[in-house]
C-alpha positions, 0 to 999 in steps of 0.5 A: 500500500505504501509503495503504491502511494510513493509511486503515485507521488513520484509520478505527480512530481514528475508530471509537475516538473514536465509541465513547468519545463514545458511552460518555461520553454513556451514562454521563452521569447525565442521559442519556435515549435519544432518543424516537421522533418524535411525529408517527409513530403506533405501528404496531399490527402491530409491537406484536403478539406474534409467536410465536418458535416454529414452528407445530405441523405444522412441529415435529419431536419432541424427544429426550424424545418418541421412544423412541430413534434408529436407524441402519444400519451395513453394514460389520463393527462393530469394538469394542475391536479385535474384530469384533462378531457376533450371538450367535445367528446369527453375522452380523457386518455389516449392523446396525441400531444403536439408541440408546435413551432410557435411554442404552443401545445395542442391535444388531439383525442382519439376521435380527432378533436384538436384543442390547444392546451395553454397550461403546457409548454415546450419545456414540459413536452421535452421533459416528457417525450422521448427522442425523435425516432421518425420524421413524417412528411404529412400529419396523417402519416405521423398520426398513422405511425402513432396508431391514430 
């Protein structure tokens, strides 16, 4: 146990000495970083600009490119201690919750009635939704994917 502590202490001291030497060398006014050997020719492939972004077919739309996000909420939706029900048909479970780009939240019941929910916000939606797993070109395709 004591030998290991001494080895760690010696390693830390050597590290500190190396850092101090490096700092002293770099702060010297005449310091020049070492040049690559002259006998090595530069590699043209290394100098080629490599794009740092995915190709277009692998990119996903950004938040600004979609009209909103949706998730399924099967259990009763409780907001401020009350169970939220559809004002038209009275349904209180199996919602599709939409988070729109204008920061509003809308609820859609199984019967297709859509109503805004001002007591919820995108922060609540992000906290309760999972990661985005599909992008759909139309609302109908998204609803079909979620089983509505």
